[in-house]
PDB file of N, CA, C and O in Angstrom:
ATOM      1  N   UNK A   1      74.039  98.441  90.791  1.00  0.00           N
ATOM      2  CA  UNK A   1      75.022  97.601  91.446  1.00  0.00           C
ATOM      3  C   UNK A   1      76.041  98.485  92.155  1.00  0.00           C
ATOM      4  O   UNK A   1      76.535  99.454  91.579  1.00  0.00           O
ATOM      5  N   UNK A   2      76.354  98.151  93.396  1.00  0.00           N
ATOM      6  CA  UNK A   2      77.330  98.928  94.158  1.00  0.00           C
ATOM      7  C   UNK A   2      78.739  98.684  93.618  1.00  0.00           C
ATOM      8  O   UNK A   2      79.050  97.629  93.065  1.00  0.00           O
ATOM      9  N   UNK A   3      79.570  99.697  93.801  1.00  0.00           N
ATOM     10  CA  UNK A   3      80.941  99.697  93.305  1.00  0.00           C
ATOM     11  C   UNK A   3      81.884  99.937  94.478  1.00  0.00           C
ATOM     12  O   UNK A   3      81.571 100.707  95.386  1.00  0.00           O
ATOM     13  N   UNK A   4      83.044  99.272  94.457  1.00  0.00           N
ATOM     14  CA  UNK A   4      84.068  99.516  95.470  1.00  0.00           C
ATOM     15  C   UNK A   4      85.328 100.016  94.781  1.00  0.00           C
ATOM     16  O   UNK A   4      85.799  99.425  93.810  1.00  0.00           O
ATOM     17  N   UNK A   5      85.865 101.116  95.300  1.00  0.00           N
ATOM     18  CA  UNK A   5      87.180 101.559  94.848  1.00  0.00           C
ATOM     19  C   UNK A   5      88.199 101.107  95.881  1.00  0.00           C
ATOM     20  O   UNK A   5      87.952 101.136  97.087  1.00  0.00           O
ATOM     21  N   UNK A   6      89.352 100.689  95.372  1.00  0.00           N
ATOM     22  CA  UNK A   6      90.446 100.230  96.222  1.00  0.00           C
ATOM     23  C   UNK A   6      91.663 101.051  95.830  1.00  0.00           C
ATOM     24  O   UNK A   6      92.150 100.962  94.702  1.00  0.00           O
ATOM     25  N   UNK A   7      92.148 101.850  96.770  1.00  0.00           N
ATOM     26  CA  UNK A   7      93.289 102.733  96.525  1.00  0.00           C
ATOM     27  C   UNK A   7      94.377 102.305  97.498  1.00  0.00           C
ATOM     28  O   UNK A   7      94.175 102.323  98.712  1.00  0.00           O
ATOM     29  N   UNK A   8      95.544 101.914  96.956  1.00  0.00           N
ATOM     30  CA  UNK A   8      96.567 101.250  97.765  1.00  0.00           C
ATOM     31  C   UNK A   8      97.932 101.875  97.526  1.00  0.00           C
ATOM     32  O   UNK A   8      98.286 102.198  96.392  1.00  0.00           O
ATOM     33  N   UNK A   9      98.705 102.045  98.611  1.00  0.00           N
ATOM     34  CA  UNK A   9     100.054 102.577  98.467  1.00  0.00           C
ATOM     35  C   UNK A   9     100.911 102.294  99.683  1.00  0.00           C
ATOM     36  O   UNK A   9     100.411 101.910 100.740  1.00  0.00           O
ATOM     37  N   UNK A  10     102.205 102.488  99.520  1.00  0.00           N
ATOM     38  CA  UNK A  10     103.188 102.314 100.596  1.00  0.00           C
ATOM     39  C   UNK A  10     103.453 103.683 101.231  1.00  0.00           C
ATOM     40  O   UNK A  10     103.936 104.596 100.562  1.00  0.00           O
ATOM     41  N   UNK A  11     103.143 103.820 102.494  1.00  0.00           N
ATOM     42  CA  UNK A  11     103.309 105.080 103.204  1.00  0.00           C
ATOM     43  C   UNK A  11     104.597 105.006 104.029  1.00  0.00           C
ATOM     44  O   UNK A  11     104.759 104.099 104.845  1.00  0.00           O
ATOM     45  N   UNK A  12     105.513 105.959 103.819  1.00  0.00           N
ATOM     46  CA  UNK A  12     106.759 105.957 104.599  1.00  0.00           C
ATOM     47  C   UNK A  12     106.468 106.051 106.093  1.00  0.00           C
ATOM     48  O   UNK A  12     105.509 106.701 106.509  1.00  0.00           O
ATOM     49  N   UNK A  13     107.297 105.403 106.886  1.00  0.00           N
ATOM     50  CA  UNK A  13     107.078 105.312 108.325  1.00  0.00           C
ATOM     51  C   UNK A  13     106.895 106.685 108.967  1.00  0.00           C
ATOM     52  O   UNK A  13     106.064 106.836 109.863  1.00  0.00           O
ATOM     53  N   UNK A  14     107.647 107.678 108.530  1.00  0.00           N
ATOM     54  CA  UNK A  14     107.553 109.009 109.134  1.00  0.00           C
ATOM     55  C   UNK A  14     106.271 109.748 108.749  1.00  0.00           C
ATOM     56  O   UNK A  14     105.989 110.805 109.315  1.00  0.00           O
ATOM     57  N   UNK A  15     105.489 109.225 107.806  1.00  0.00           N
ATOM     58  CA  UNK A  15     104.253 109.882 107.369  1.00  0.00           C
ATOM     59  C   UNK A  15     102.998 109.128 107.788  1.00  0.00           C
ATOM     60  O   UNK A  15     101.883 109.591 107.544  1.00  0.00           O
ATOM     61  N   UNK A  16     103.169 107.984 108.409  1.00  0.00           N
ATOM     62  CA  UNK A  16     102.015 107.128 108.719  1.00  0.00           C
ATOM     63  C   UNK A  16     101.023 107.779 109.666  1.00  0.00           C
ATOM     64  O   UNK A  16      99.820 107.745 109.406  1.00  0.00           O
ATOM     65  N   UNK A  17     101.484 108.363 110.742  1.00  0.00           N
ATOM     66  CA  UNK A  17     100.570 108.985 111.711  1.00  0.00           C
ATOM     67  C   UNK A  17      99.787 110.123 111.064  1.00  0.00           C
ATOM     68  O   UNK A  17      98.576 110.226 111.257  1.00  0.00           O
ATOM     69  N   UNK A  18     100.462 110.976 110.302  1.00  0.00           N
ATOM     70  CA  UNK A  18      99.763 112.100 109.673  1.00  0.00           C
ATOM     71  C   UNK A  18      98.814 111.616 108.578  1.00  0.00           C
ATOM     72  O   UNK A  18      97.770 112.229 108.353  1.00  0.00           O
ATOM     73  N   UNK A  19      99.162 110.523 107.896  1.00  0.00           N
ATOM     74  CA  UNK A  19      98.266 109.952 106.885  1.00  0.00           C
ATOM     75  C   UNK A  19      96.974 109.463 107.537  1.00  0.00           C
ATOM     76  O   UNK A  19      95.883 109.708 107.022  1.00  0.00           O
ATOM     77  N   UNK A  20      97.098 108.776 108.660  1.00  0.00           N
ATOM     78  CA  UNK A  20      95.910 108.286 109.365  1.00  0.00           C
ATOM     79  C   UNK A  20      95.053 109.436 109.873  1.00  0.00           C
ATOM     80  O   UNK A  20      93.826 109.372 109.795  1.00  0.00           O
ATOM     81  N   UNK A  21      95.679 110.482 110.389  1.00  0.00           N
ATOM     82  CA  UNK A  21      94.929 111.661 110.848  1.00  0.00           C
ATOM     83  C   UNK A  21      94.212 112.308 109.669  1.00  0.00           C
ATOM     84  O   UNK A  21      93.053 112.702 109.794  1.00  0.00           O
ATOM     85  N   UNK A  22      94.886 112.423 108.522  1.00  0.00           N
ATOM     86  CA  UNK A  22      94.274 113.029 107.339  1.00  0.00           C
ATOM     87  C   UNK A  22      93.063 112.229 106.884  1.00  0.00           C
ATOM     88  O   UNK A  22      92.046 112.813 106.508  1.00  0.00           O
ATOM     89  N   UNK A  23      93.152 110.905 106.913  1.00  0.00           N
ATOM     90  CA  UNK A  23      92.000 110.080 106.537  1.00  0.00           C
ATOM     91  C   UNK A  23      90.832 110.325 107.492  1.00  0.00           C
ATOM     92  O   UNK A  23      89.697 110.508 107.053  1.00  0.00           O
ATOM     93  N   UNK A  24      91.111 110.329 108.794  1.00  0.00           N
ATOM     94  CA  UNK A  24      90.029 110.539 109.769  1.00  0.00           C
ATOM     95  C   UNK A  24      89.376 111.910 109.601  1.00  0.00           C
ATOM     96  O   UNK A  24      88.196 112.074 109.910  1.00  0.00           O
ATOM     97  N   UNK A  25      90.132 112.890 109.115  1.00  0.00           N
ATOM     98  CA  UNK A  25      89.572 114.238 108.951  1.00  0.00           C
ATOM     99  C   UNK A  25      88.560 114.319 107.815  1.00  0.00           C
ATOM    100  O   UNK A  25      87.830 115.304 107.709  1.00  0.00           O
ATOM    101  N   UNK A  26      88.507 113.306 106.975  1.00  0.00           N
ATOM    102  CA  UNK A  26      87.534 113.298 105.873  1.00  0.00           C
ATOM    103  C   UNK A  26      86.116 113.426 106.418  1.00  0.00           C
ATOM    104  O   UNK A  26      85.254 114.034 105.785  1.00  0.00           O
ATOM    105  N   UNK A  27      85.881 112.851 107.590  1.00  0.00           N
ATOM    106  CA  UNK A  27      84.538 112.913 108.177  1.00  0.00           C
ATOM    107  C   UNK A  27      84.088 114.336 108.477  1.00  0.00           C
ATOM    108  O   UNK A  27      82.890 114.602 108.569  1.00  0.00           O
ATOM    109  N   UNK A  28      85.043 115.254 108.631  1.00  0.00           N
ATOM    110  CA  UNK A  28      84.703 116.637 108.938  1.00  0.00           C
ATOM    111  C   UNK A  28      84.151 117.377 107.721  1.00  0.00           C
ATOM    112  O   UNK A  28      83.531 118.431 107.857  1.00  0.00           O
ATOM    113  N   UNK A  29      84.378 116.827 106.547  1.00  0.00           N
ATOM    114  CA  UNK A  29      83.912 117.446 105.309  1.00  0.00           C
ATOM    115  C   UNK A  29      82.562 116.860 104.905  1.00  0.00           C
ATOM    116  O   UNK A  29      82.163 115.793 105.370  1.00  0.00           O
ATOM    117  N   UNK A  30      81.884 117.573 104.043  1.00  0.00           N
ATOM    118  CA  UNK A  30      80.628 117.083 103.511  1.00  0.00           C
ATOM    119  C   UNK A  30      80.919 115.940 102.543  1.00  0.00           C
ATOM    120  O   UNK A  30      81.667 116.108 101.579  1.00  0.00           O
ATOM    121  N   UNK A  31      80.332 114.795 102.801  1.00  0.00           N
ATOM    122  CA  UNK A  31      80.530 113.641 101.943  1.00  0.00           C
ATOM    123  C   UNK A  31      79.323 113.447 101.040  1.00  0.00           C
ATOM    124  O   UNK A  31      78.193 113.698 101.458  1.00  0.00           O
ATOM    125  N   UNK A  32      79.544 113.007  99.817  1.00  0.00           N
ATOM    126  CA  UNK A  32      78.400 112.781  98.927  1.00  0.00           C
ATOM    127  C   UNK A  32      77.528 111.645  99.450  1.00  0.00           C
ATOM    128  O   UNK A  32      78.050 110.660  99.971  1.00  0.00           O
ATOM    129  N   UNK A  33      76.221 111.767  99.322  1.00  0.00           N
ATOM    130  CA  UNK A  33      75.333 110.715  99.844  1.00  0.00           C
ATOM    131  C   UNK A  33      75.530 109.377  99.124  1.00  0.00           C
ATOM    132  O   UNK A  33      75.154 108.329  99.650  1.00  0.00           O
ATOM    133  N   UNK A  34      76.111 109.410  97.938  1.00  0.00           N
ATOM    134  CA  UNK A  34      76.339 108.181  97.175  1.00  0.00           C
ATOM    135  C   UNK A  34      77.500 107.358  97.752  1.00  0.00           C
ATOM    136  O   UNK A  34      77.640 106.176  97.436  1.00  0.00           O
ATOM    137  N   UNK A  35      78.329 107.983  98.595  1.00  0.00           N
ATOM    138  CA  UNK A  35      79.411 107.276  99.266  1.00  0.00           C
ATOM    139  C   UNK A  35      78.782 106.541 100.446  1.00  0.00           C
ATOM    140  O   UNK A  35      78.297 107.167 101.389  1.00  0.00           O
ATOM    141  N   UNK A  36      78.793 105.236 100.388  1.00  0.00           N
ATOM    142  CA  UNK A  36      78.083 104.440 101.381  1.00  0.00           C
ATOM    143  C   UNK A  36      78.949 104.011 102.565  1.00  0.00           C
ATOM    144  O   UNK A  36      78.450 103.875 103.682  1.00  0.00           O
ATOM    145  N   UNK A  37      80.244 103.798 102.326  1.00  0.00           N
ATOM    146  CA  UNK A  37      81.106 103.313 103.390  1.00  0.00           C
ATOM    147  C   UNK A  37      82.550 103.442 102.932  1.00  0.00           C
ATOM    148  O   UNK A  37      82.840 103.328 101.741  1.00  0.00           O
ATOM    149  N   UNK A  38      83.452 103.680 103.870  1.00  0.00           N
ATOM    150  CA  UNK A  38      84.868 103.742 103.548  1.00  0.00           C
ATOM    151  C   UNK A  38      85.679 103.185 104.705  1.00  0.00           C
ATOM    152  O   UNK A  38      85.333 103.375 105.870  1.00  0.00           O
ATOM    153  N   UNK A  39      86.760 102.498 104.370  1.00  0.00           N
ATOM    154  CA  UNK A  39      87.648 101.916 105.366  1.00  0.00           C
ATOM    155  C   UNK A  39      89.086 102.291 105.039  1.00  0.00           C
ATOM    156  O   UNK A  39      89.472 102.345 103.872  1.00  0.00           O
ATOM    157  N   UNK A  40      89.865 102.545 106.063  1.00  0.00           N
ATOM    158  CA  UNK A  40      91.312 102.662 105.930  1.00  0.00           C
ATOM    159  C   UNK A  40      91.894 101.446 106.622  1.00  0.00           C
ATOM    160  O   UNK A  40      91.631 101.209 107.801  1.00  0.00           O
ATOM    161  N   UNK A  41      92.694 100.666 105.884  1.00  0.00           N
ATOM    162  CA  UNK A  41      93.339  99.505 106.485  1.00  0.00           C
ATOM    163  C   UNK A  41      94.847  99.630 106.340  1.00  0.00           C
ATOM    164  O   UNK A  41      95.352 100.284 105.428  1.00  0.00           O
ATOM    165  N   UNK A  42      95.550  98.986 107.260  1.00  0.00           N
ATOM    166  CA  UNK A  42      97.011  98.993 107.261  1.00  0.00           C
ATOM    167  C   UNK A  42      97.476  97.542 107.341  1.00  0.00           C
ATOM    168  O   UNK A  42      96.970  96.763 108.150  1.00  0.00           O
ATOM    169  N   UNK A  43      98.436  97.189 106.503  1.00  0.00           N
ATOM    170  CA  UNK A  43      98.968  95.831 106.529  1.00  0.00           C
ATOM    171  C   UNK A  43      99.553  95.494 107.890  1.00  0.00           C
ATOM    172  O   UNK A  43     100.100  96.364 108.568  1.00  0.00           O
ATOM    173  N   UNK A  44      99.439  94.250 108.283  1.00  0.00           N
ATOM    174  CA  UNK A  44      99.943  93.826 109.590  1.00  0.00           C
ATOM    175  C   UNK A  44     101.423  93.453 109.560  1.00  0.00           C
ATOM    176  O   UNK A  44     101.996  93.110 110.595  1.00  0.00           O
ATOM    177  N   UNK A  45     102.044  93.518 108.388  1.00  0.00           N
ATOM    178  CA  UNK A  45     103.443  93.116 108.268  1.00  0.00           C
ATOM    179  C   UNK A  45     104.424  94.275 108.418  1.00  0.00           C
ATOM    180  O   UNK A  45     105.618  94.108 108.169  1.00  0.00           O
ATOM    181  N   UNK A  46     103.936  95.446 108.821  1.00  0.00           N
ATOM    182  CA  UNK A  46     104.759  96.632 109.033  1.00  0.00           C
ATOM    183  C   UNK A  46     105.468  97.115 107.771  1.00  0.00           C
ATOM    184  O   UNK A  46     106.506  97.772 107.852  1.00  0.00           O
ATOM    185  N   UNK A  47     104.903  96.787 106.591  1.00  0.00           N
ATOM    186  CA  UNK A  47     105.493  97.228 105.329  1.00  0.00           C
ATOM    187  C   UNK A  47     105.071  98.649 104.958  1.00  0.00           C
ATOM    188  O   UNK A  47     105.625  99.253 104.039  1.00  0.00           O
ATOM    189  N   UNK A  48     104.086  99.172 105.683  1.00  0.00           N
ATOM    190  CA  UNK A  48     103.585 100.505 105.357  1.00  0.00           C
ATOM    191  C   UNK A  48     102.519 100.501 104.285  1.00  0.00           C
ATOM    192  O   UNK A  48     102.180 101.551 103.739  1.00  0.00           O
ATOM    193  N   UNK A  49     101.984  99.318 103.975  1.00  0.00           N
ATOM    194  CA  UNK A  49     100.914  99.232 102.976  1.00  0.00           C
ATOM    195  C   UNK A  49      99.602  99.698 103.595  1.00  0.00           C
ATOM    196  O   UNK A  49      99.144  99.157 104.601  1.00  0.00           O
ATOM    197  N   UNK A  50      99.013 100.704 102.979  1.00  0.00           N
ATOM    198  CA  UNK A  50      97.699 101.202 103.381  1.00  0.00           C
ATOM    199  C   UNK A  50      96.746 101.034 102.220  1.00  0.00           C
ATOM    200  O   UNK A  50      97.131 101.161 101.058  1.00  0.00           O
ATOM    201  N   UNK A  51      95.490 100.745 102.549  1.00  0.00           N
ATOM    202  CA  UNK A  51      94.443 100.588 101.545  1.00  0.00           C
ATOM    203  C   UNK A  51      93.226 101.385 102.005  1.00  0.00           C
ATOM    204  O   UNK A  51      92.793 101.280 103.153  1.00  0.00           O
ATOM    205  N   UNK A  52      92.686 102.183 101.088  1.00  0.00           N
ATOM    206  CA  UNK A  52      91.414 102.858 101.342  1.00  0.00           C
ATOM    207  C   UNK A  52      90.390 102.194 100.430  1.00  0.00           C
ATOM    208  O   UNK A  52      90.500 102.251  99.205  1.00  0.00           O
ATOM    209  N   UNK A  53      89.391 101.563 101.046  1.00  0.00           N
ATOM    210  CA  UNK A  53      88.312 100.908 100.308  1.00  0.00           C
ATOM    211  C   UNK A  53      87.055 101.730 100.516  1.00  0.00           C
ATOM    212  O   UNK A  53      86.676 102.034 101.647  1.00  0.00           O
ATOM    213  N   UNK A  54      86.417 102.082  99.423  1.00  0.00           N
ATOM    214  CA  UNK A  54      85.222 102.926  99.501  1.00  0.00           C
ATOM    215  C   UNK A  54      84.106 102.299  98.677  1.00  0.00           C
ATOM    216  O   UNK A  54      84.318 101.889  97.536  1.00  0.00           O
ATOM    217  N   UNK A  55      82.921 102.229  99.262  1.00  0.00           N
ATOM    218  CA  UNK A  55      81.755 101.669  98.590  1.00  0.00           C
ATOM    219  C   UNK A  55      80.883 102.816  98.104  1.00  0.00           C
ATOM    220  O   UNK A  55      80.540 103.725  98.860  1.00  0.00           O
ATOM    221  N   UNK A  56      80.533 102.751  96.825  1.00  0.00           N
ATOM    222  CA  UNK A  56      79.672 103.743  96.177  1.00  0.00           C
ATOM    223  C   UNK A  56      78.351 103.102  95.790  1.00  0.00           C
ATOM    224  O   UNK A  56      78.288 101.897  95.547  1.00  0.00           O
ATOM    225  N   UNK A  57      77.303 103.898  95.733  1.00  0.00           N
ATOM    226  CA  UNK A  57      75.977 103.368  95.425  1.00  0.00           C
ATOM    227  C   UNK A  57      75.882 102.795  94.018  1.00  0.00           C
ATOM    228  O   UNK A  57      75.085 101.889  93.774  1.00  0.00           O
ATOM    229  N   UNK A  58      76.691 103.313  93.082  1.00  0.00           N
ATOM    230  CA  UNK A  58      76.641 102.831  91.696  1.00  0.00           C
ATOM    231  C   UNK A  58      77.851 103.336  90.912  1.00  0.00           C
ATOM    232  O   UNK A  58      78.564 104.234  91.359  1.00  0.00           O
ATOM    233  N   UNK A  59      78.065 102.754  89.756  1.00  0.00           N
ATOM    234  CA  UNK A  59      79.128 103.229  88.875  1.00  0.00           C
ATOM    235  C   UNK A  59      78.840 104.658  88.418  1.00  0.00           C
ATOM    236  O   UNK A  59      79.757 105.473  88.308  1.00  0.00           O
ATOM    237  N   UNK A  60      77.569 104.963  88.153  1.00  0.00           N
ATOM    238  CA  UNK A  60      77.202 106.325  87.743  1.00  0.00           C
ATOM    239  C   UNK A  60      77.560 107.341  88.821  1.00  0.00           C
ATOM    240  O   UNK A  60      78.043 108.429  88.507  1.00  0.00           O
ATOM    241  N   UNK A  61      77.329 107.002  90.085  1.00  0.00           N
ATOM    242  CA  UNK A  61      77.663 107.915  91.183  1.00  0.00           C
ATOM    243  C   UNK A  61      79.167 108.137  91.262  1.00  0.00           C
ATOM    244  O   UNK A  61      79.622 109.265  91.451  1.00  0.00           O
ATOM    245  N   UNK A  62      79.933 107.071  91.119  1.00  0.00           N
ATOM    246  CA  UNK A  62      81.389 107.198  91.129  1.00  0.00           C
ATOM    247  C   UNK A  62      81.861 108.035  89.951  1.00  0.00           C
ATOM    248  O   UNK A  62      82.705 108.917  90.113  1.00  0.00           O
ATOM    249  N   UNK A  63      81.328 107.768  88.778  1.00  0.00           N
ATOM    250  CA  UNK A  63      81.718 108.529  87.584  1.00  0.00           C
ATOM    251  C   UNK A  63      81.391 110.013  87.728  1.00  0.00           C
ATOM    252  O   UNK A  63      82.180 110.866  87.321  1.00  0.00           O
ATOM    253  N   UNK A  64      80.233 110.323  88.306  1.00  0.00           N
ATOM    254  CA  UNK A  64      79.836 111.721  88.492  1.00  0.00           C
ATOM    255  C   UNK A  64      80.808 112.434  89.440  1.00  0.00           C
ATOM    256  O   UNK A  64      81.200 113.573  89.183  1.00  0.00           O
ATOM    257  N   UNK A  65      81.192 111.778  90.518  1.00  0.00           N
ATOM    258  CA  UNK A  65      82.145 112.379  91.448  1.00  0.00           C
ATOM    259  C   UNK A  65      83.484 112.587  90.767  1.00  0.00           C
ATOM    260  O   UNK A  65      84.086 113.654  90.893  1.00  0.00           O
ATOM    261  N   UNK A  66      83.957 111.581  90.049  1.00  0.00           N
ATOM    262  CA  UNK A  66      85.272 111.660  89.411  1.00  0.00           C
ATOM    263  C   UNK A  66      85.293 112.706  88.303  1.00  0.00           C
ATOM    264  O   UNK A  66      86.358 113.225  87.968  1.00  0.00           O
ATOM    265  N   UNK A  67      84.141 113.023  87.732  1.00  0.00           N
ATOM    266  CA  UNK A  67      84.071 114.031  86.662  1.00  0.00           C
ATOM    267  C   UNK A  67      84.234 115.445  87.209  1.00  0.00           C
ATOM    268  O   UNK A  67      84.584 116.363  86.468  1.00  0.00           O
ATOM    269  N   UNK A  68      83.983 115.621  88.503  1.00  0.00           N
ATOM    270  CA  UNK A  68      84.014 116.966  89.064  1.00  0.00           C
ATOM    271  C   UNK A  68      85.181 117.220  90.008  1.00  0.00           C
ATOM    272  O   UNK A  68      85.504 118.374  90.291  1.00  0.00           O
ATOM    273  N   UNK A  69      85.816 116.162  90.499  1.00  0.00           N
ATOM    274  CA  UNK A  69      86.889 116.343  91.468  1.00  0.00           C
ATOM    275  C   UNK A  69      87.802 115.123  91.502  1.00  0.00           C
ATOM    276  O   UNK A  69      87.417 114.035  91.074  1.00  0.00           O
ATOM    277  N   UNK A  70      89.002 115.313  92.008  1.00  0.00           N
ATOM    278  CA  UNK A  70      89.905 114.178  92.216  1.00  0.00           C
ATOM    279  C   UNK A  70      89.418 113.415  93.443  1.00  0.00           C
ATOM    280  O   UNK A  70      89.126 114.027  94.471  1.00  0.00           O
ATOM    281  N   UNK A  71      89.327 112.105  93.354  1.00  0.00           N
ATOM    282  CA  UNK A  71      88.900 111.328  94.518  1.00  0.00           C
ATOM    283  C   UNK A  71      89.802 111.609  95.724  1.00  0.00           C
ATOM    284  O   UNK A  71      91.027 111.638  95.607  1.00  0.00           O
ATOM    285  N   UNK A  72      89.179 111.810  96.869  1.00  0.00           N
ATOM    286  CA  UNK A  72      89.931 112.163  98.081  1.00  0.00           C
ATOM    287  C   UNK A  72      90.913 111.060  98.474  1.00  0.00           C
ATOM    288  O   UNK A  72      91.992 111.358  98.986  1.00  0.00           O
ATOM    289  N   UNK A  73      90.564 109.802  98.248  1.00  0.00           N
ATOM    290  CA  UNK A  73      91.477 108.714  98.590  1.00  0.00           C
ATOM    291  C   UNK A  73      92.778 108.832  97.809  1.00  0.00           C
ATOM    292  O   UNK A  73      93.857 108.643  98.371  1.00  0.00           O
ATOM    293  N   UNK A  74      92.686 109.139  96.530  1.00  0.00           N
ATOM    294  CA  UNK A  74      93.886 109.315  95.707  1.00  0.00           C
ATOM    295  C   UNK A  74      94.669 110.528  96.187  1.00  0.00           C
ATOM    296  O   UNK A  74      95.891 110.472  96.323  1.00  0.00           O
ATOM    297  N   UNK A  75      93.967 111.620  96.443  1.00  0.00           N
ATOM    298  CA  UNK A  75      94.622 112.854  96.877  1.00  0.00           C
ATOM    299  C   UNK A  75      95.376 112.659  98.189  1.00  0.00           C
ATOM    300  O   UNK A  75      96.459 113.218  98.362  1.00  0.00           O
ATOM    301  N   UNK A  76      94.824 111.873  99.118  1.00  0.00           N
ATOM    302  CA  UNK A  76      95.501 111.640 100.400  1.00  0.00           C
ATOM    303  C   UNK A  76      96.879 111.016 100.185  1.00  0.00           C
ATOM    304  O   UNK A  76      97.854 111.431 100.812  1.00  0.00           O
ATOM    305  N   UNK A  77      96.960 110.036  99.316  1.00  0.00           N
ATOM    306  CA  UNK A  77      98.257 109.417  99.028  1.00  0.00           C
ATOM    307  C   UNK A  77      99.182 110.414  98.327  1.00  0.00           C
ATOM    308  O   UNK A  77     100.350 110.548  98.693  1.00  0.00           O
ATOM    309  N   UNK A  78      98.659 111.104  97.328  1.00  0.00           N
ATOM    310  CA  UNK A  78      99.495 112.034  96.570  1.00  0.00           C
ATOM    311  C   UNK A  78     100.029 113.174  97.436  1.00  0.00           C
ATOM    312  O   UNK A  78     101.133 113.663  97.198  1.00  0.00           O
ATOM    313  N   UNK A  79      99.258 113.602  98.436  1.00  0.00           N
ATOM    314  CA  UNK A  79      99.692 114.683  99.321  1.00  0.00           C
ATOM    315  C   UNK A  79     100.937 114.315 100.119  1.00  0.00           C
ATOM    316  O   UNK A  79     101.652 115.200 100.588  1.00  0.00           O
ATOM    317  N   UNK A  80     101.202 113.026 100.278  1.00  0.00           N
ATOM    318  CA  UNK A  80     102.417 112.623 100.986  1.00  0.00           C
ATOM    319  C   UNK A  80     103.467 112.071 100.019  1.00  0.00           C
ATOM    320  O   UNK A  80     104.449 111.461 100.444  1.00  0.00           O
ATOM    321  N   UNK A  81     103.257 112.287  98.721  1.00  0.00           N
ATOM    322  CA  UNK A  81     104.246 111.896  97.724  1.00  0.00           C
ATOM    323  C   UNK A  81     104.179 110.455  97.261  1.00  0.00           C
ATOM    324  O   UNK A  81     105.157 109.926  96.731  1.00  0.00           O
ATOM    325  N   UNK A  82     103.034 109.812  97.454  1.00  0.00           N
ATOM    326  CA  UNK A  82     102.864 108.417  97.050  1.00  0.00           C
ATOM    327  C   UNK A  82     101.906 108.350  95.870  1.00  0.00           C
ATOM    328  O   UNK A  82     100.830 108.947  95.907  1.00  0.00           O
ATOM    329  N   UNK A  83     102.293 107.624  94.822  1.00  0.00           N
ATOM    330  CA  UNK A  83     101.405 107.374  93.684  1.00  0.00           C
ATOM    331  C   UNK A  83     100.689 106.047  93.939  1.00  0.00           C
ATOM    332  O   UNK A  83     101.298 104.984  93.816  1.00  0.00           O
ATOM    333  N   UNK A  84      99.410 106.099  94.290  1.00  0.00           N
ATOM    334  CA  UNK A  84      98.716 104.864  94.659  1.00  0.00           C
ATOM    335  C   UNK A  84      98.268 104.055  93.447  1.00  0.00           C
ATOM    336  O   UNK A  84      98.155 104.569  92.334  1.00  0.00           O
ATOM    337  N   UNK A  85      98.022 102.795  93.695  1.00  0.00           N
ATOM    338  CA  UNK A  85      97.403 101.915  92.714  1.00  0.00           C
ATOM    339  C   UNK A  85      95.898 101.995  92.947  1.00  0.00           C
ATOM    340  O   UNK A  85      95.444 101.960  94.090  1.00  0.00           O
ATOM    341  N   UNK A  86      95.127 102.101  91.872  1.00  0.00           N
ATOM    342  CA  UNK A  86      93.675 102.239  91.990  1.00  0.00           C
ATOM    343  C   UNK A  86      92.996 101.090  91.242  1.00  0.00           C
ATOM    344  O   UNK A  86      93.340 100.779  90.102  1.00  0.00           O
ATOM    345  N   UNK A  87      92.032 100.474  91.905  1.00  0.00           N
ATOM    346  CA  UNK A  87      91.212  99.425  91.293  1.00  0.00           C
ATOM    347  C   UNK A  87      89.750  99.773  91.536  1.00  0.00           C
ATOM    348  O   UNK A  87      89.402 100.377  92.551  1.00  0.00           O
ATOM    349  N   UNK A  88      88.903  99.385  90.595  1.00  0.00           N
ATOM    350  CA  UNK A  88      87.457  99.560  90.744  1.00  0.00           C
ATOM    351  C   UNK A  88      86.810  98.198  90.535  1.00  0.00           C
ATOM    352  O   UNK A  88      87.059  97.524  89.535  1.00  0.00           O
ATOM    353  N   UNK A  89      85.967  97.799  91.505  1.00  0.00           N
ATOM    354  CA  UNK A  89      85.333  96.488  91.470  1.00  0.00           C
ATOM    355  C   UNK A  89      83.826  96.636  91.629  1.00  0.00           C
ATOM    356  O   UNK A  89      83.353  97.517  92.346  1.00  0.00           O
ATOM    357  N   UNK A  90      83.073  95.761  90.952  1.00  0.00           N
ATOM    358  CA  UNK A  90      81.641  95.644  91.205  1.00  0.00           C
ATOM    359  C   UNK A  90      81.476  94.738  92.426  1.00  0.00           C
ATOM    360  O   UNK A  90      82.178  93.736  92.563  1.00  0.00           O
ATOM    361  N   UNK A  91      80.556  95.092  93.299  1.00  0.00           N
ATOM    362  CA  UNK A  91      80.259  94.237  94.444  1.00  0.00           C
ATOM    363  C   UNK A  91      79.182  93.264  94.000  1.00  0.00           C
ATOM    364  O   UNK A  91      78.055  93.663  93.705  1.00  0.00           O
ATOM    365  N   UNK A  92      79.530  92.001  93.956  1.00  0.00           N
ATOM    366  CA  UNK A  92      78.603  90.991  93.453  1.00  0.00           C
ATOM    367  C   UNK A  92      78.048  90.115  94.559  1.00  0.00           C
ATOM    368  O   UNK A  92      77.221  89.240  94.298  1.00  0.00           O
ATOM    369  N   UNK A  93      78.482  90.332  95.776  1.00  0.00           N
ATOM    370  CA  UNK A  93      77.963  89.586  96.913  1.00  0.00           C
ATOM    371  C   UNK A  93      78.534  90.131  98.205  1.00  0.00           C
ATOM    372  O   UNK A  93      79.551  90.824  98.198  1.00  0.00           O
ATOM    373  N   UNK A  94      77.885  89.821  99.308  1.00  0.00           N
ATOM    374  CA  UNK A  94      78.379  90.235 100.608  1.00  0.00           C
ATOM    375  C   UNK A  94      77.835  89.293 101.678  1.00  0.00           C
ATOM    376  O   UNK A  94      76.839  88.598 101.475  1.00  0.00           O
ATOM    377  N   UNK A  95      78.502  89.290 102.795  1.00  0.00           N
ATOM    378  CA  UNK A  95      78.084  88.516 103.950  1.00  0.00           C
ATOM    379  C   UNK A  95      78.044  89.491 105.112  1.00  0.00           C
ATOM    380  O   UNK A  95      79.017  90.209 105.342  1.00  0.00           O
ATOM    381  N   UNK A  96      76.927  89.536 105.862  1.00  0.00           N
ATOM    382  CA  UNK A  96      76.838  90.521 106.952  1.00  0.00           C
ATOM    383  C   UNK A  96      77.934  90.451 107.967  1.00  0.00           C
ATOM    384  O   UNK A  96      77.946  91.234 108.916  1.00  0.00           O
TER     385      UNK A  96
END
């Protein structure tokens, strides 16, 4: 069963542009094949709420990554001084 991680935090206005650039730079690094998809979203209310949603092939794949390194989504928030909220969900359905 696929797993989605949801990492959410409030990014100060002066750090928003650099946060978005840092997220886009993830593509330049080698990504694990078990990482199936990732999105960076920003709230439309100008509150500075950002969410990184990442789909993993399985809970085992996520656990294996977390056992060897800090998840990059968490690190991105922490690098700008934000302690994000983290949720892990099973994907039980989808619509194309």
